[in-house]
C-alpha positions in Angstrom: 15.2 23.7 -48.2 16.3 20.3 -47.0 19.6 20.1 -45.1 22.4 17.5 -45.5 21.8 14.0 -44.5 23.8 14.3 -41.3 23.3 17.2 -39.0 26.8 17.2 -37.5 28.2 19.3 -40.3 25.2 21.6 -39.8 25.6 22.3 -36.1 28.9 21.3 -34.6 32.4 22.8 -34.9 34.4 19.9 -33.5 34.7 16.1 -33.5 36.2 13.8 -36.0 34.2 10.5 -35.7 32.6 9.5 -39.0 28.8 9.2 -39.3 27.4 6.0 -40.6 26.7 7.6 -44.0 30.1 9.2 -44.2 32.5 7.6 -46.7 35.1 5.5 -44.9 37.3 2.5 -45.5 35.3 -0.7 -45.7 37.4 -3.6 -44.3 36.3 -6.8 -46.0 38.1 -10.1 -45.6 38.1 -12.1 -48.8 39.2 -15.3 -47.0 42.7 -15.1 -48.3 45.8 -15.2 -46.3 46.8 -12.8 -43.4 49.3 -11.2 -45.8 46.4 -10.0 -48.1 44.6 -8.5 -45.2 47.7 -6.7 -44.0 48.3 -5.4 -47.5 44.7 -4.1 -47.6 45.0 -2.4 -44.2 48.2 -0.8 -45.3 46.6 0.7 -48.4 43.7 2.0 -46.3 46.1 3.7 -43.9 47.8 5.4 -46.8 44.5 6.8 -48.0 43.2 7.8 -44.6 43.0 11.5 -43.6 45.2 11.7 -40.5 43.9 9.4 -37.8 40.4 9.5 -39.1 38.5 6.9 -41.1 37.8 9.4 -43.8 39.0 8.7 -47.4 41.5 11.2 -48.8 40.8 9.9 -52.3 37.0 10.5 -51.9 37.5 14.1 -50.7 40.0 15.0 -53.4 37.8 13.4 -56.1 34.8 15.3 -54.9 36.8 18.6 -55.0 37.9 17.8 -58.5 34.3 17.1 -59.6 33.3 20.4 -58.1 36.0 22.3 -60.0 34.5 20.8 -63.2 30.9 21.7 -62.4 29.3 23.8 -65.1 26.7 26.5 -64.6 23.9 24.0 -64.8 21.9 22.6 -61.8 23.7 20.6 -59.2 23.4 16.9 -60.0 22.2 14.6 -57.2 25.3 12.4 -57.1 27.6 15.4 -56.7 25.2 17.0 -54.2 25.3 13.8 -52.0 29.1 13.7 -52.2 29.4 17.3 -51.2 27.0 16.9 -48.3 29.3 14.1 -47.0 32.3 16.3 -47.3 30.3 18.9 -45.5 29.7 16.5 -42.6 33.4 15.5 -42.6 34.5 19.1 -42.4 33.9 19.2 -38.7 37.3 17.3 -38.4 40.4 19.4 -37.8 42.4 17.0 -39.9 40.0 17.1 -42.8 40.1 20.9 -42.7 43.8 20.8 -42.9 43.6 18.6 -46.0 41.1 21.0 -47.6 43.3 24.0 -46.9 46.3 22.3 -48.3 44.4 21.8 -51.5 43.2 25.5 -51.8 39.6 24.5 -51.0 38.5 28.1 -50.0 39.4 29.4 -53.5 37.6 26.5 -55.1 34.5 27.0 -53.0 34.4 30.7 -53.8 35.0 30.1 -57.5 32.2 27.5 -57.6 29.8 30.0 -55.9 30.7 32.9 -58.2 30.1 30.7 -61.3 26.7 29.3 -60.2 23.2 30.5 -59.4 22.2 27.3 -57.6 21.2 28.2 -54.1 21.5 24.6 -52.9 25.1 24.6 -54.0 25.5 27.9 -52.1 24.1 26.3 -48.9 26.3 23.3 -49.0 29.5 25.2 -49.8 28.9 27.9 -47.3 28.0 25.3 -44.7 31.3 23.6 -45.4 33.1 26.9 -45.1 31.3 27.5 -41.7 32.7 24.3 -40.3 36.1 25.1 -41.7 36.0 28.5 -40.0 36.1 26.8 -36.6 39.8 26.5 -37.3 41.8 29.7 -37.1 43.9 28.8 -40.1 40.9 28.9 -42.4 39.8 32.3 -41.1 43.3 33.6 -41.6 43.3 32.7 -45.2 39.8 33.8 -45.8 40.1 37.3 -44.3 43.4 38.0 -46.1 41.5 37.9 -49.5 39.1 40.9 -49.9 37.5 39.3 -53.0 36.4 36.3 -50.9 34.9 38.5 -48.2 33.1 40.5 -50.8 31.6 37.2 -52.2 30.3 36.4 -48.7 28.8 39.9 -48.4 27.1 39.6 -51.7 25.5 36.4 -50.7 23.5 38.3 -48.0 21.3 39.5 -50.8 20.2 36.0 -51.7 17.0 35.4 -49.7 17.4 31.6 -49.4 16.8 30.6 -45.7 19.1 27.5 -45.7 22.0 29.3 -47.2 21.6 32.4 -45.1 21.7 30.4 -41.9 25.0 28.9 -42.9 26.3 32.4 -44.0 25.5 33.8 -40.6 27.5 31.0 -39.0 30.5 32.0 -41.1 30.2 35.6 -39.9 29.9 34.5 -36.3 32.9 32.1 -36.5 35.2 34.8 -37.9 34.3 37.1 -35.1 34.7 34.4 -32.5 38.4 34.2 -33.3 38.6 37.9 -33.0 37.5 37.7 -29.4 40.2 35.1 -28.7 42.9 37.6 -29.7 43.0 37.6 -33.5 42.1 41.3 -34.0 43.6 41.4 -37.5 40.7 39.3 -38.7 38.2 41.9 -37.6 40.2 44.7 -39.2 40.3 42.9 -42.5 36.6 42.1 -42.3 35.6 45.6 -41.2 37.5 47.2 -44.1 35.6 45.0 -46.6 32.3 45.3 -44.8 32.5 49.1 -44.8 33.6 49.3 -48.4 30.9 47.0 -49.8 27.8 49.2 -50.4 24.8 48.4 -48.3 26.3 45.7 -46.1 24.3 46.7 -43.0 21.2 47.3 -45.0 21.3 43.8 -46.4 21.5 42.3 -42.9 18.6 44.6 -41.9 16.5 43.3 -44.8 17.0 39.7 -43.7 15.7 40.6 -40.2 12.7 42.4 -41.7 11.7 40.0 -44.3 12.4 36.5 -42.9 9.7 34.5 -41.1 12.2 31.7 -40.1 12.9 31.8 -36.4 16.2 29.9 -37.0 17.4 32.5 -39.5 16.4 35.4 -37.3 18.2 33.9 -34.4 21.3 33.2 -36.4 21.3 36.7 -37.9 21.0 38.4 -34.6 23.8 36.4 -33.2 26.0 37.2 -36.2 25.2 40.9 -36.0 26.0 40.9 -32.3 29.4 39.3 -33.0 30.2 41.6 -35.9 29.2 44.8 -33.9 31.2 43.8 -30.8 34.3 43.0 -32.8 34.2 45.9 -35.2 33.4 48.4 -32.4 36.5 47.2 -30.6 38.9 47.5 -33.5 37.4 50.8 -34.6 37.9 52.3 -31.2 41.4 50.9 -30.7 42.6 52.0 -34.1 41.1 55.4 -34.2 43.6 58.0 -35.5 46.0 55.3 -36.9 47.1 55.0 -40.5 44.3 52.4 -41.0 41.8 55.3 -41.3 38.8 53.0 -40.7 35.4 54.3 -41.7 33.5 55.6 -38.6 31.5 52.8 -36.9 28.3 54.8 -36.7 28.4 55.6 -40.4 28.7 51.9 -41.2 26.2 50.4 -38.8 23.8 53.0 -37.5 21.5 52.7 -40.5 17.7 52.6 -40.4 17.2 49.2 -42.0 19.5 47.5 -39.5 18.2 49.3 -36.4 14.6 48.6 -37.4 15.3 45.0 -38.4 16.9 44.2 -35.1 13.8 45.4 -33.2 11.3 43.8 -35.5 13.1 40.4 -35.5 13.4 40.4 -31.7 9.7 41.2 -31.3 8.9 38.2 -33.6 11.1 35.9 -31.7 9.5 37.1 -28.5 5.9 36.5 -29.7 3.7 34.5 -27.4 1.8 31.2 -28.0 -1.3 32.9 -29.3 0.7 34.8 -31.9 2.4 31.6 -33.0 -1.0 29.8 -33.3 -2.2 32.7 -35.4 0.9 32.3 -37.6 0.1 28.7 -38.1 -3.5 29.5 -39.1 -2.2 32.0 -41.6 0.3 29.5 -43.0 3.3 31.2 -41.4 5.0 28.4 -39.5 8.4 29.9 -38.6 11.0 27.2 -38.5 8.5 24.5 -39.7 8.0 26.5 -42.8 11.6 25.6 -43.8 11.3 22.0 -42.9 13.1 22.5 -39.6 12.0 21.2 -36.2 11.6 23.7 -33.3 15.0 24.3 -31.6 15.8 22.6 -28.4 16.2 25.9 -26.6 12.6 26.8 -27.4 11.3 23.5 -26.1 13.3 23.8 -22.9 12.0 27.3 -22.4 8.4 26.0 -22.8 9.0 23.3 -20.2 10.5 25.7 -17.7 7.8 28.2 -18.1 5.2 25.5 -17.5 6.4 24.9 -13.9 3.8 26.3 -11.6 2.3 28.3 -14.4 -1.4 29.0 -14.6 -2.7 29.0 -18.2 -4.3 32.4 -17.7 -2.0 34.2 -20.1 -0.2 33.3 -23.3 3.4 32.3 -22.7 6.4 33.9 -24.3 8.8 31.1 -25.3 12.2 32.3 -26.4 15.8 31.1 -26.4 17.2 33.0 -23.4 20.4 33.7 -25.3 18.5 35.7 -27.8 17.4 38.2 -25.1 21.0 38.8 -24.1 22.0 39.0 -27.8 19.4 41.7 -28.4 20.4 43.7 -25.3 24.1 43.5 -26.4 23.2 44.8 -29.9 21.0 47.6 -28.5 23.6 48.6 -25.9 26.3 49.0 -28.6 24.0 51.1 -30.9 22.4 53.4 -28.4 25.6 54.5 -26.7 27.0 55.9 -29.9 27.2 59.7 -29.8 25.4 59.9 -33.1 22.5 57.9 -31.7 21.8 60.7 -29.2 20.6 62.9 -32.0 17.1 64.1 -31.2 15.6 62.9 -34.5 17.1 59.4 -34.3 15.9 59.1 -30.7 12.4 60.0 -31.6 12.4 57.3 -34.3 14.0 54.4 -32.5 13.2 54.9 -28.8 9.5 53.8 -28.9 10.4 50.6 -30.8 13.3 49.8 -28.4 11.0 50.3 -25.4 8.5 47.9 -26.9 11.3 45.3 -27.1 12.4 46.0 -23.5 8.7 45.7 -22.4 8.6 42.2 -23.9 11.6 41.2 -21.8 9.9 42.5 -18.7 6.8 40.4 -19.6 9.1 37.4 -20.1 10.7 37.9 -16.7 7.2 37.9 -15.0 6.7 34.3 -16.1 7.3 31.5 -13.5 11.0 30.5 -13.1 12.3 33.4 -15.1 12.8 36.0 -12.3 13.2 34.1 -9.1 15.6 32.9 -7.9 17.7 35.7 -9.3 20.9 34.6 -11.0 23.6 36.1 -13.1 21.4 36.0 -16.2 18.5 38.0 -14.7 20.9 40.5 -13.2 22.5 41.1 -16.6 19.1 41.6 -18.2 18.1 44.2 -15.6 21.5 46.0 -15.7 21.5 46.2 -19.5 17.9 47.3 -19.5 18.6 50.1 -17.1 21.7 51.2 -19.1 19.7 51.3 -22.4 17.0 53.3 -20.8 19.6 55.8 -19.5 21.0 56.2 -23.1 17.4 56.7 -24.3 17.2 59.6 -21.8 14.6 57.7 -19.8 12.0 57.8 -22.5 8.7 57.2 -20.9 6.8 54.1 -22.0 3.6 53.4 -20.0 3.6 49.6 -20.4 7.3 49.3 -19.7 6.8 51.4 -16.5 3.9 49.3 -15.3 5.9 46.1 -15.9 8.9 47.5 -14.2 6.7 48.3 -11.2 5.4 44.7 -11.2 8.9 43.2 -11.2 10.1 45.7 -8.5 7.1 44.7 -6.4 8.0 41.0 -6.7 11.6 41.6 -5.7 10.4 43.7 -2.8 8.0 41.0 -1.6 10.7 38.4 -2.0 13.1 40.5 0.2 10.4 40.7 2.9 9.8 37.0 2.7 13.5 36.1 2.4 13.9 34.5 5.8 10.7 32.5 5.5 11.4 31.4 2.0 14.9 30.2 2.9 13.3 27.8 5.5 10.6 26.7 3.0 7.7 28.2 5.1 6.4 30.6 2.5 5.6 30.7 -1.1 6.6 33.6 -3.3 3.6 33.2 -5.6 5.8 33.6 -8.6 6.4 30.0 -9.6 9.5 29.8 -7.4 9.5 26.6 -5.3 10.5 28.0 -2.0 10.9 24.4 -0.6 14.3 24.7 -2.2 16.6 27.1 -0.4 17.4 30.4 -2.2 21.2 30.5 -2.4 21.2 34.1 -3.7 22.2 36.6 -1.0 19.4 38.9 0.2 21.6 41.9 -0.5 21.6 41.0 -4.2 17.8 41.3 -4.3 18.0 44.6 -2.4 20.5 46.0 -4.8 18.5 45.1 -7.9 15.3 46.3 -6.4 17.0 49.7 -5.7 18.2 49.9 -9.3 14.7 49.4 -10.6 13.3 52.0 -8.2 15.9 54.5 -9.4 15.1 53.7 -13.0 11.4 54.3 -12.5 12.1 57.5 -10.6 14.0 58.9 -13.6 11.2 57.8 -16.0 8.7 59.6 -13.8 10.7 62.8 -13.8 11.1 62.6 -17.6 7.4 61.9 -18.3 6.3 64.7 -20.5 2.6 65.1 -19.9 0.1 65.2 -17.0 -1.8 62.5 -18.9 1.2 60.1 -18.4 1.2 60.8 -14.6 -2.6 60.4 -14.4 -2.2 56.9 -15.9 0.5 56.0 -13.4 -1.5 56.9 -10.3 -4.2 54.4 -11.3 -1.9 51.4 -11.4 -1.7 48.8 -8.6 1.0 48.8 -6.0 1.3 52.6 -6.2 1.2 53.1 -2.4 4.2 50.9 -1.7 6.0 52.5 -4.6 5.5 56.1 -3.3 6.5 55.0 0.2 9.7 53.7 -1.1 10.4 56.8 -3.1 9.8 58.9 0.0 12.1 56.8 2.1 15.1 57.4 -0.1 17.3 60.5 0.6 18.1 61.5 -3.0 17.0 64.3 -5.2 15.8 62.1 -8.1 13.5 60.1 -5.7 12.2 63.3 -4.1 11.3 64.8 -7.5 9.5 61.6 -8.6 7.6 61.5 -5.3 6.7 65.2 -5.7 5.3 64.7 -9.2 3.2 61.8 -8.2 1.9 63.5 -5.1 0.9 66.5 -7.2 -1.0 64.3 -9.7 -2.8 62.5 -6.9 -3.8 65.8 -5.4 -5.2 67.0 -8.7 -7.0 63.7 -9.2 -8.6 63.9 -5.8 -9.4 67.6 -6.3 -11.2 66.9 -9.6 -13.1 64.0 -8.0 -14.4 66.2 -5.2 -15.4 68.9 -7.6 
């Protein structure tokens, strides 16, 4: 689905400068007197939208033509005009004009009276730009019928329109985080009342092959979950009587969709090449270029990287978005139910394992900044809520990352002077500004996490697999050195498995 001519309306929430294709006042001198030119300029100022060069007459005429649109297909001339208003709608002054003329009601009326998905995309895209202004969201969320219209659109599997719809959801919740809690309450009431709202979002995540749509949907879900969890908690026991959060959002389709979408976004280069061979081109399948974030990630991962393994190229914001969603869901008391844990824990651990693989790529772990610390902290918290579910691959990759941090701690003084190489794609000719204590603290957190996972490992088979991995000797030494019950138990279990393995070998 092709987008509008200008991408400003597609991507930006601010700015008021007209694009070259945007209707504006064309100043032409007819060679007459200065008085005629001044008269022309005065008429133009009277038609301008605020201090912009946008034509009030053009905007209002386009809205009038939209109100007269029948149920037939969208004509090319009206489509072009609407796309230009879409581009204009990044301007605060233009949004004010639209709101003064009841544009939200007109957009919703046009959507409800049409089955043209291209019209949906344009109008929802325009609404997304308008929602950058708090006045628009205030009007929108006060009308349950309008919110229901937006929720119904989530069942329309048109990629271009859904990307714009997810922007609307995210913008509404952005205002909530800036203090407009009432918006989230109104949205939550409608979302909970509309049958299947969470399932529909889950279906999008399960069925779409567009990376752009999957990213936009995950970000929208993250914003919705964070805002609704806040208002549900703060208004528990009040007269609002909000529907329980877990009942609304802890549904199979959404939980499975979040995991499957994340695994697709975290697929490596080989998997992407296989998709291309099979005709599944992700963003390109929808006529969209790869995102800048993906390109940047590929360039970063190339630094000092040996092409011995396929690279995982992912927008780093998506990793934190997934961790945020997962953290909200797994900490719900209802999620601790044994049956639910058995269903979701393996898939969640698969996703966490992909993050660990991503962190092992050059320039992704060292030097350790706030982003990497948040990843590891959230990962450890999620594992604790999963009752330290044992996952062999995740354990092996945790051990690898812990070993790299431990080596970096040992080499810290040399690396700060540029005399040593970490071997992890980190250019130690540049001084590491991260305090050594920060590495020590994070290495200890990972050591504790692995100790808990070992203690919770169910079978001897799991332990026999562990004693065959590399770096086991250093790991056991570190466990033994810590004066803590959990470390002692983990060391004891590994020691017993080693003794059994050696005994069976001698026999």
